[in-house]
Backbone as ProteinMPNN parsed JSONL, in Angstrom:
{"seq_chain_A": "MKKKLLTVLLILINAACIFILSETSLFQNKKQPVYIAVAGPMSGANKTEGEAMLRGIRLYLDKINNEKKIGDRKIKLIIFDDKNDKRVAMKVASQIADDNKV", "coords_chain_A": {"N_chain_A": [[0.982, -1.074, 0.263], [1.888, 1.075, 0.857], [3.988, 1.942, -0.927], [2.379, 1.536, -3.348], [0.951, 4.036, -2.511], [3.33, 5.971, -2.604], [4.351, 6.184, -4.926], [1.796, 6.825, -6.784], [1.954, 9.773, -5.403], [4.893, 10.46, -6.817], [4.469, 10.141, -9.308], [2.545, 12.532, -9.57], [3.864, 14.636, -9.002], [5.725, 14.843, -10.629], [4.035, 15.58, -12.784], [3.151, 17.642, -11.936], [5.211, 19.097, -11.916], [6.038, 19.045, -14.693], [3.82, 20.634, -15.63], [4.304, 23.093, -14.496], [6.857, 23.923, -15.581], [6.032, 23.741, -18.198], [4.497, 25.896, -18.439], [5.652, 27.956, -18.142], [7.765, 28.102, -19.99], [5.95, 29.205, -22.118], [5.284, 31.487, -21.024], [7.577, 32.874, -21.443], [8.292, 33.301, -23.94], [6.149, 34.787, -24.58], [6.059, 37.542, -25.95], [6.817, 36.424, -28.425], [5.732, 36.728, -31.722], [3.709, 35.506, -33.456], [2.504, 33.523, -36.156], [0.97, 33.687, -39.061], [0.463, 31.9, -42.084], [-0.659, 32.774, -45.129], [-1.714, 32.145, -48.51], [-2.155, 32.445, -51.645], [-3.037, 33.715, -54.775], [-0.575, 36.066, -55.632], [0.412, 37.228, -57.469], [0.31, 36.999, -61.252], [-2.57, 36.627, -63.241], [-4.649, 36.587, -61.338], [-3.724, 38.488, -59.607], [-4.99, 40.566, -58.555], [-7.135, 39.608, -57.1], [-5.825, 38.413, -55.151], [-4.37, 40.297, -53.753], [-6.864, 41.826, -52.604], [-7.603, 40.007, -50.96], [-5.643, 39.899, -49.18], [-5.74, 42.807, -48.432], [-8.103, 42.343, -46.592], [-7.504, 40.625, -44.927], [-4.913, 41.83, -43.349], [-6.168, 43.847, -42.394], [-8.295, 42.703, -40.512], [-6.408, 41.705, -38.56], [-5.148, 43.923, -37.714], [-6.666, 44.797, -35.907], [-7.374, 43.171, -34.475], [-4.673, 42.629, -33.482], [-3.986, 45.213, -32.143], [-6.489, 45.77, -30.547], [-5.274, 44.083, -28.656], [-5.705, 41.259, -28.354], [-4.527, 39.216, -27.955], [-2.957, 39.174, -25.856], [0.452, 40.281, -25.385], [1.413, 39.68, -27.645], [1.717, 39.558, -31.117], [0.19, 39.251, -33.986], [1.697, 37.994, -37.402], [2.038, 38.006, -41.082], [2.765, 35.601, -42.773], [3.555, 35.613, -46.043], [2.751, 33.597, -49.242], [2.695, 33.29, -52.38], [0.923, 31.23, -54.829], [0.445, 31.338, -57.165], [-2.424, 30.968, -57.986], [-2.469, 28.458, -59.442], [-2.816, 25.044, -59.212], [-0.978, 23.298, -58.865], [1.47, 25.116, -58.133], [0.447, 25.332, -55.514], [0.406, 23.325, -54.157], [2.996, 22.746, -53.364], [3.456, 25.116, -52.388], [2.073, 24.448, -50.15], [3.243, 22.308, -48.618], [5.469, 23.518, -48.389], [4.511, 25.38, -46.536], [3.961, 23.423, -44.107], [6.021, 22.622, -44.066], [7.248, 24.501, -42.439], [8.194, 25.601, -39.063], [7.961, 28.191, -37.846], [5.307, 28.653, -38.815]], "CA_chain_A": [[0.264, 0.1, 0.095], [2.698, 2.677, 1.095], [4.944, 1.86, -2.304], [1.436, 2.633, -4.209], [0.724, 5.862, -2.498], [4.659, 6.835, -3.055], [4.538, 5.756, -6.577], [1.361, 7.463, -7.234], [3.258, 10.971, -5.03], [5.832, 10.42, -7.278], [3.582, 10.653, -10.351], [1.65, 13.521, -9.173], [4.967, 15.432, -8.946], [6.611, 14.728, -12.105], [3.488, 16.097, -13.656], [3.196, 19.282, -11.626], [6.819, 20.173, -12.455], [6.053, 19.111, -16.13], [3.038, 21.809, -15.852], [5.058, 24.388, -14.265], [7.906, 24.364, -16.594], [5.883, 24.173, -19.668], [3.829, 27.066, -18.245], [6.849, 28.933, -17.623], [8.529, 28.387, -21.098], [4.863, 29.702, -22.681], [5.439, 32.845, -20.716], [8.973, 33.307, -21.682], [7.833, 33.529, -25.366], [4.95, 36.161, -24.101], [6.606, 38.631, -26.774], [7.275, 36.626, -29.701], [5.017, 36.912, -32.482], [2.506, 34.51, -33.935], [2.626, 33.873, -37.604], [0.037, 32.755, -40.303], [0.545, 31.901, -43.452], [-1.601, 32.882, -46.125], [-1.266, 31.361, -49.877], [-3.149, 32.709, -52.304], [-2.511, 34.119, -56.106], [0.237, 37.235, -55.074], [1.127, 36.985, -59.097], [-0.461, 36.878, -62.261], [-3.664, 37.059, -63.872], [-5.558, 37.092, -60.387], [-3.362, 39.329, -58.986], [-5.732, 42.097, -57.858], [-8.054, 38.932, -55.906], [-4.585, 38.109, -53.951], [-4.41, 41.555, -53.002], [-8.051, 41.825, -52.333], [-7.456, 39.116, -49.417], [-4.295, 40.379, -48.173], [-6.029, 44.072, -47.509], [-9.104, 41.893, -45.392], [-6.944, 39.783, -43.231], [-4.726, 43.038, -42.571], [-7.619, 44.653, -41.864], [-8.559, 42.116, -38.945], [-5.367, 41.596, -37.399], [-4.676, 45.155, -37.191], [-7.911, 45.193, -35.043], [-7.322, 42.07, -33.339], [-2.888, 43.34, -32.811], [-4.618, 46.78, -31.58], [-6.83, 45.436, -29.606], [-4.408, 43.155, -27.867], [-6.771, 40.188, -28.39], [-3.886, 37.742, -27.539], [-2.099, 39.839, -24.898], [1.026, 41.423, -25.793], [1.938, 39.039, -28.446], [1.085, 40.495, -32.453], [0.22, 38.514, -35.052], [2.429, 38.581, -38.584], [1.655, 37.318, -41.878], [4.065, 35.286, -44.242], [2.852, 35.405, -47.293], [3.239, 32.754, -50.26], [2.389, 33.151, -54.093], [0.513, 30.311, -55.147], [-0.021, 32.063, -58.742], [-3.303, 30.207, -58.53], [-2.203, 27.507, -60.16], [-3.07, 24.259, -58.55], [0.595, 22.296, -59.13], [2.116, 25.657, -57.376], [-0.118, 25.537, -54.589], [0.541, 21.887, -53.618], [4.429, 23.079, -53.237], [3.455, 25.729, -51.359], [1.225, 23.915, -48.822], [4.22, 21.952, -48.426], [6.383, 24.614, -47.436], [4.079, 26.221, -45.255], [4.045, 22.499, -43.542], [7.578, 22.01, -42.78], [8.085, 25.574, -41.798], [8.17, 25.681, -38.237], [7.643, 29.649, -37.314], [3.713, 29.128, -38.675]], "C_chain_A": [[0.885, 1.288, -0.223], [3.447, 2.394, -0.314], [3.683, 2.252, -3.401], [1.364, 3.998, -4.128], [2.306, 6.271, -3.246], [4.591, 6.696, -4.398], [3.073, 6.991, -7.136], [1.669, 9.245, -6.619], [3.71, 10.898, -6.038], [5.111, 11.115, -8.787], [3.339, 12.207, -10.286], [2.758, 14.924, -8.972], [5.599, 15.824, -9.948], [5.352, 15.626, -12.831], [3.212, 17.4, -13.365], [4.446, 19.528, -11.879], [6.839, 20.282, -13.999], [5.486, 20.697, -16.055], [3.666, 22.974, -15.75], [6.19, 24.781, -15.25], [7.566, 24.456, -17.834], [5.067, 25.526, -19.263], [5.015, 28.26, -18.086], [7.757, 29.133, -18.942], [7.319, 29.513, -21.925], [5.345, 31.32, -22.0], [6.45, 33.461, -20.937], [8.812, 34.121, -23.08], [6.4, 34.136, -25.876], [5.379, 37.07, -25.509], [6.543, 38.078, -28.048], [5.867, 36.609, -29.982], [4.31, 35.445, -32.695], [2.186, 34.658, -35.199], [1.198, 32.733, -37.754], [0.291, 33.227, -41.118], [-0.621, 31.714, -44.363], [-0.733, 32.955, -47.618], [-2.615, 32.239, -50.655], [-2.387, 33.372, -53.842], [-1.773, 35.927, -55.926], [0.406, 37.473, -56.738], [0.258, 36.467, -60.532], [-1.794, 37.675, -62.465], [-4.994, 36.946, -62.6], [-4.606, 37.638, -59.167], [-3.907, 40.442, -57.593], [-6.837, 40.91, -56.801], [-7.04, 38.72, -54.991], [-4.722, 39.211, -53.185], [-5.556, 41.773, -52.392], [-7.798, 41.254, -50.619], [-6.406, 39.442, -48.633], [-4.955, 41.544, -47.39], [-6.954, 43.803, -46.496], [-8.414, 41.627, -44.351], [-5.987, 40.853, -42.623], [-5.472, 43.486, -41.851], [-7.654, 44.69, -40.36], [-7.34, 42.137, -38.011], [-4.935, 43.017, -37.132], [-5.411, 45.257, -36.566], [-7.532, 44.228, -34.126], [-5.588, 42.204, -32.722], [-3.343, 44.944, -31.976], [-5.41, 46.483, -30.358], [-6.677, 44.507, -28.515], [-5.056, 41.926, -27.565], [-6.105, 38.486, -27.717], [-2.722, 37.992, -26.792], [-0.916, 40.382, -25.962], [1.462, 40.789, -27.005], [1.482, 39.451, -30.247], [1.407, 38.921, -33.273], [0.609, 38.497, -36.693], [1.926, 37.683, -39.872], [2.704, 36.524, -42.526], [3.441, 34.526, -45.242], [3.386, 34.569, -48.335], [2.392, 32.881, -51.345], [1.871, 31.85, -54.352], [-0.255, 30.077, -56.459], [-1.773, 31.227, -58.85], [-3.261, 29.214, -59.85], [-2.168, 25.599, -58.933], [-1.464, 23.573, -57.629], [1.187, 23.265, -57.952], [1.715, 25.56, -55.536], [0.059, 24.483, -53.761], [1.995, 22.346, -53.184], [4.518, 24.023, -52.276], [2.598, 25.458, -49.703], [2.345, 23.167, -48.369], [5.295, 22.428, -47.366], [5.985, 25.169, -46.287], [4.27, 24.784, -44.0], [5.0, 22.225, -42.921], [7.958, 23.491, -42.182], [7.138, 25.92, -40.341], [7.536, 27.031, -37.457], [5.846, 29.708, -37.589], [3.087, 28.156, -38.267]], "O_chain_A": [[0.677, 2.161, -1.066], [3.038, 3.384, -0.92], [3.884, 3.138, -4.231], [1.546, 4.876, -4.971], [2.349, 6.823, -4.345], [5.061, 7.71, -4.914], [3.39, 7.949, -7.841], [1.587, 10.063, -7.536], [2.872, 11.382, -6.797], [5.228, 12.27, -9.198], [3.989, 12.986, -10.983], [2.342, 16.073, -8.819], [5.996, 16.968, -10.167], [5.804, 16.511, -13.557], [3.039, 18.255, -14.234], [4.566, 20.725, -12.142], [7.397, 21.198, -14.603], [6.162, 21.703, -16.269], [3.676, 23.821, -16.643], [6.333, 25.943, -15.63], [8.285, 25.008, -18.667], [5.146, 26.334, -20.189], [4.785, 29.456, -17.905], [8.434, 30.156, -19.047], [7.755, 30.593, -22.323], [5.745, 32.191, -22.773], [6.442, 34.667, -20.69], [9.131, 35.296, -23.264], [5.786, 34.063, -26.941], [4.356, 37.091, -26.193], [6.268, 38.856, -28.961], [4.961, 36.527, -29.153], [4.521, 34.453, -31.998], [1.644, 35.697, -35.574], [0.697, 31.771, -37.171], [0.431, 34.43, -41.334], [-1.382, 30.747, -44.373], [0.343, 33.494, -47.875], [-3.726, 32.521, -50.205], [-1.159, 33.452, -53.881], [-2.51, 36.897, -56.108], [0.643, 38.681, -56.771], [-0.386, 35.418, -60.524], [-2.099, 38.81, -62.096], [-6.159, 37.194, -62.913], [-4.73, 37.275, -57.997], [-3.542, 40.838, -56.486], [-7.302, 41.395, -55.769], [-7.412, 38.862, -53.827], [-5.155, 39.147, -52.034], [-5.291, 42.008, -51.213], [-7.811, 41.848, -49.541], [-6.376, 39.217, -47.423], [-4.935, 41.586, -46.16], [-6.99, 44.565, -45.53], [-8.501, 42.086, -43.213], [-6.081, 40.954, -41.4], [-5.384, 43.493, -40.624], [-7.415, 45.512, -39.475], [-7.368, 42.556, -36.854], [-4.253, 43.151, -36.116], [-5.136, 46.35, -36.072], [-7.376, 44.549, -32.948], [-5.349, 41.873, -31.561], [-2.568, 45.489, -31.189], [-5.054, 46.892, -29.254], [-7.521, 44.169, -27.685], [-4.938, 41.524, -26.407], [-6.58, 37.421, -27.321], [-1.682, 37.343, -26.896], [-1.176, 40.811, -27.086], [2.109, 41.629, -27.63], [0.276, 39.682, -30.158], [2.25, 38.025, -33.232], [-0.256, 39.046, -37.376], [1.397, 36.606, -39.598], [3.694, 37.205, -42.796], [2.997, 33.382, -45.332], [4.601, 34.713, -48.473], [1.228, 32.523, -51.165], [2.717, 31.065, -53.924], [-1.084, 29.238, -56.812], [-2.174, 30.973, -59.986], [-3.878, 29.272, -60.914], [-1.368, 25.38, -58.023], [-1.092, 23.458, -56.461], [1.457, 22.72, -56.882], [2.497, 25.687, -54.594], [-0.134, 24.681, -52.562], [1.935, 22.111, -51.977], [5.383, 23.984, -51.402], [2.586, 26.06, -48.629], [2.482, 23.544, -47.205], [5.743, 22.074, -46.276], [6.664, 25.431, -45.295], [4.747, 25.147, -42.925], [5.139, 21.784, -41.78], [8.959, 23.591, -41.472], [5.969, 26.305, -40.295], [6.705, 26.895, -36.56], [5.109, 30.449, -36.939], [1.874, 28.239, -38.075]]}, "name": "protein", "num_of_chains": 1, "seq": "MKKKLLTVLLILINAACIFILSETSLFQNKKQPVYIAVAGPMSGANKTEGEAMLRGIRLYLDKINNEKKIGDRKIKLIIFDDKNDKRVAMKVASQIADDNKV"}
């Protein structure tokens, strides 16, 4: 019985330590921006639609950032041009998935 109680207590202490350490690391990154990837037609025949999309996204993100909806962290865009081509879009999607910042 004592061994089971000791084992349970050790597990709880370890879990608490892991939680505290993870919370501490979250607070240390408080000022780091949050990156969001945006893929769209930024060049070519559909460039106008891509630019309109970006304007809308930027307006909304400016509002979020100014109102500090996520504390002191800012949201920043990383823009990818898929040229409105599905083959390029597949490559861009892989690039976004591989990017650790996004």
